[in-house]
PASEBA-1860 file (N, C-alpha, C; in nm, 3 decimals):
! residues 87
1> MKRVIALQ> -1.208/-3.079/0.685/-1.083/-2.951/0.633/-1.221/-2.832/0.573 ~ -1.092/-2.731/0.612/-1.151/-2.607/0.611/-1.023/-2.565/0.491 ~ -1.060/-2.451/0.401/-1.033/-2.373/0.267/-0.959/-2.268/0.337 ~ -0.859/-2.237/0.361/-0.800/-2.076/0.383/-0.713/-2.003/0.263 ~ -0.734/-1.875/0.297/-0.654/-1.817/0.218/-0.551/-1.727/0.292 ~ -0.424/-1.718/0.254/-0.319/-1.673/0.328/-0.355/-1.527/0.320 ~ -0.322/-1.441/0.434/-0.318/-1.292/0.440/-0.194/-1.241/0.409 ~ -0.099/-1.292/0.443/0.082/-1.254/0.428/0.107/-1.398/0.425
9> SFDHGGMR> 0.256/-1.401/0.404/0.367/-1.488/0.407/0.435/-1.562/0.481 ~ 0.426/-1.683/0.482/0.423/-1.799/0.586/0.468/-1.915/0.596 ~ 0.528/-1.971/0.708/0.563/-2.105/0.653/0.494/-2.191/0.746 ~ 0.374/-2.285/0.703/0.320/-2.405/0.729/0.291/-2.492/0.644 ~ 0.428/-2.595/0.664/0.388/-2.691/0.567/0.419/-2.675/0.433 ~ 0.555/-2.579/0.436/0.601/-2.550/0.321/0.554/-2.388/0.307 ~ 0.647/-2.278/0.224/0.595/-2.167/0.216/0.491/-2.131/0.156 ~ 0.440/-2.057/0.252/0.294/-2.007/0.193/0.275/-1.868/0.162
17> RRGDVFVV> 0.270/-1.824/0.013/0.257/-1.675/-0.008/0.123/-1.594/0.042 ~ 0.078/-1.453/-0.012/-0.011/-1.394/0.044/-0.075/-1.443/-0.110 ~ -0.212/-1.500/-0.067/-0.318/-1.501/-0.175/-0.302/-1.666/-0.200 ~ -0.215/-1.710/-0.167/-0.252/-1.891/-0.187/-0.367/-1.913/-0.066 ~ -0.430/-2.026/-0.169/-0.555/-2.080/-0.109/-0.463/-2.261/-0.073 ~ -0.544/-2.289/0.017/-0.501/-2.445/0.087/-0.602/-2.480/0.176 ~ -0.560/-2.628/0.221/-0.664/-2.713/0.302/-0.621/-2.709/0.410 ~ -0.653/-2.687/0.556/-0.599/-2.731/0.668/-0.737/-2.772/0.769
25> SPQVAEQM> -0.701/-2.865/0.863/-0.789/-2.888/0.991/-0.867/-2.773/1.033 ~ -0.982/-2.767/1.073/-1.077/-2.697/1.140/-0.996/-2.608/1.217 ~ -0.928/-2.713/1.333/-0.842/-2.639/1.442/-0.733/-2.548/1.415 ~ -0.637/-2.577/1.338/-0.542/-2.516/1.248/-0.648/-2.354/1.164 ~ -0.728/-2.436/1.114/-0.789/-2.285/1.017/-0.827/-2.184/1.145 ~ -0.876/-2.225/1.248/-0.909/-2.101/1.358/-0.799/-2.063/1.410 ~ -0.688/-2.132/1.460/-0.596/-2.080/1.495/-0.498/-1.975/1.386 ~ -0.475/-2.004/1.269/-0.407/-1.926/1.216/-0.516/-1.855/1.170
33> HRNGLVRI> -0.674/-1.816/1.167/-0.745/-1.718/1.179/-0.711/-1.588/1.274 ~ -0.696/-1.675/1.412/-0.716/-1.579/1.544/-0.581/-1.491/1.538 ~ -0.480/-1.578/1.501/-0.316/-1.481/1.459/-0.315/-1.416/1.309 ~ -0.412/-1.383/1.272/-0.430/-1.343/1.166/-0.345/-1.339/0.998 ~ -0.351/-1.505/1.005/-0.252/-1.519/0.886/-0.363/-1.575/0.781 ~ -0.488/-1.599/0.804/-0.538/-1.661/0.687/-0.693/-1.616/0.697 ~ -0.747/-1.624/0.600/-0.921/-1.561/0.619/-0.954/-1.733/0.593 ~ -1.057/-1.776/0.620/-1.120/-1.873/0.586/-1.192/-1.845/0.467
41> HSESKSPA> -1.197/-1.948/0.346/-1.268/-1.918/0.232/-1.410/-1.920/0.289 ~ -1.463/-1.987/0.336/-1.605/-1.998/0.304/-1.673/-1.849/0.393 ~ -1.615/-1.782/0.460/-1.650/-1.673/0.546/-1.639/-1.538/0.408 ~ -1.749/-1.428/0.467/-1.783/-1.339/0.386/-1.629/-1.216/0.421 ~ -1.623/-1.183/0.366/-1.466/-1.070/0.337/-1.495/-0.953/0.442 ~ -1.357/-0.977/0.537/-1.393/-0.919/0.661/-1.357/-0.788/0.657 ~ -1.348/-0.657/0.739/-1.337/-0.521/0.718/-1.179/-0.534/0.659 ~ -1.096/-0.630/0.701/-0.972/-0.609/0.638/-0.937/-0.611/0.479
49> DPSQAAGA> -1.015/-0.689/0.416/-1.049/-0.697/0.276/-1.172/-0.638/0.252 ~ -1.198/-0.509/0.213/-1.333/-0.459/0.204/-1.357/-0.461/0.057 ~ -1.465/-0.459/0.003/-1.557/-0.480/-0.116/-1.572/-0.321/-0.207 ~ -1.566/-0.293/-0.291/-1.615/-0.154/-0.333/-1.704/-0.099/-0.260 ~ -1.677/0.067/-0.247/-1.819/0.108/-0.183/-1.903/0.162/-0.259 ~ -2.013/0.185/-0.216/-2.146/0.179/-0.304/-2.178/0.271/-0.315 ~ -2.272/0.308/-0.390/-2.275/0.479/-0.414/-2.222/0.559/-0.554 ~ -2.240/0.689/-0.556/-2.204/0.759/-0.699/-2.053/0.761/-0.702
57> KSSASPAA> -2.005/0.847/-0.782/-1.843/0.815/-0.783/-1.816/0.974/-0.693 ~ -1.714/1.000/-0.637/-1.664/1.115/-0.572/-1.691/1.226/-0.646 ~ -1.741/1.345/-0.624/-1.776/1.483/-0.678/-1.624/1.552/-0.659 ~ -1.531/1.522/-0.602/-1.391/1.581/-0.621/-1.337/1.611/-0.701 ~ -1.274/1.745/-0.713/-1.213/1.766/-0.875/-1.075/1.696/-0.903 ~ -0.994/1.642/-1.014/-0.930/1.610/-0.999/-0.848/1.693/-1.000 ~ -0.733/1.611/-0.988/-0.590/1.703/-0.975/-0.553/1.776/-1.066 ~ -0.446/1.878/-1.011/-0.463/1.969/-1.119/-0.307/1.969/-1.196
65> PVSRKRTA> -0.265/2.012/-1.334/-0.143/1.972/-1.380/-0.080/2.064/-1.278 ~ 0.074/1.955/-1.297/0.193/2.013/-1.217/0.236/2.198/-1.297 ~ 0.289/2.260/-1.212/0.303/2.400/-1.286/0.438/2.396/-1.343 ~ 0.473/2.458/-1.458/0.619/2.444/-1.544/0.688/2.502/-1.453 ~ 0.854/2.424/-1.447/0.920/2.522/-1.362/1.020/2.644/-1.417 ~ 0.988/2.717/-1.300/1.046/2.883/-1.358/1.194/2.867/-1.354 ~ 1.228/2.972/-1.448/1.337/2.975/-1.491/1.436/3.128/-1.508 ~ 1.555/3.141/-1.440/1.571/3.268/-1.438/1.588/3.329/-1.627
73> RKSESGET> 1.546/3.446/-1.605/1.545/3.474/-1.757/1.666/3.611/-1.787 ~ 1.741/3.600/-1.887/1.838/3.685/-1.935/1.813/3.823/-1.933 ~ 1.879/3.925/-1.913/1.855/4.057/-1.933/1.928/4.086/-2.043 ~ 1.854/4.230/-2.133/1.955/4.270/-2.273/2.073/4.246/-2.261 ~ 2.139/4.233/-2.136/2.313/4.225/-2.141/2.374/4.091/-2.125 ~ 2.249/4.025/-2.121/2.295/3.863/-2.134/2.339/3.817/-1.976 ~ 2.276/3.881/-1.882/2.308/3.821/-1.729/2.173/3.794/-1.677 ~ 2.160/3.707/-1.565/2.034/3.666/-1.523/2.038/3.763/-1.398
81> DAQQIEQ> 1.882/3.760/-1.367/1.850/3.858/-1.269/1.956/3.831/-1.108 ~ 2.003/3.726/-1.091/2.091/3.647/-0.984/2.233/3.716/-0.995 ~ 2.296/3.708/-1.124/2.414/3.780/-1.161/2.423/3.912/-1.143 ~ 2.313/4.001/-1.167/2.304/4.158/-1.158/2.323/4.167/-0.980 ~ 2.238/4.132/-0.913/2.253/4.142/-0.740/2.363/4.102/-0.690 ~ 2.444/4.001/-0.756/2.573/3.923/-0.668/2.733/4.105/-0.688 ~ 2.662/4.141/-0.817/2.787/4.236/-0.840/2.747/4.377/-0.769
END
């Protein structure tokens, strides 16, 4: 019997959800693995389930803060620029 980990939800002897660990026969484990439903527990992680990247942290700059929203300014007469243009 082989222990497998579900990669997505499916129904096999009951509902299996992503991340569920369960035991099946070696033949069924291989079929499910070929169909992309499970990862065999004893195997090392596959490229579809990568580990943390090695090396130093990225030197990219953090995201800049969002600019404040601009608003129309009132003129001395109390009208906005848009109102003065319409007249």
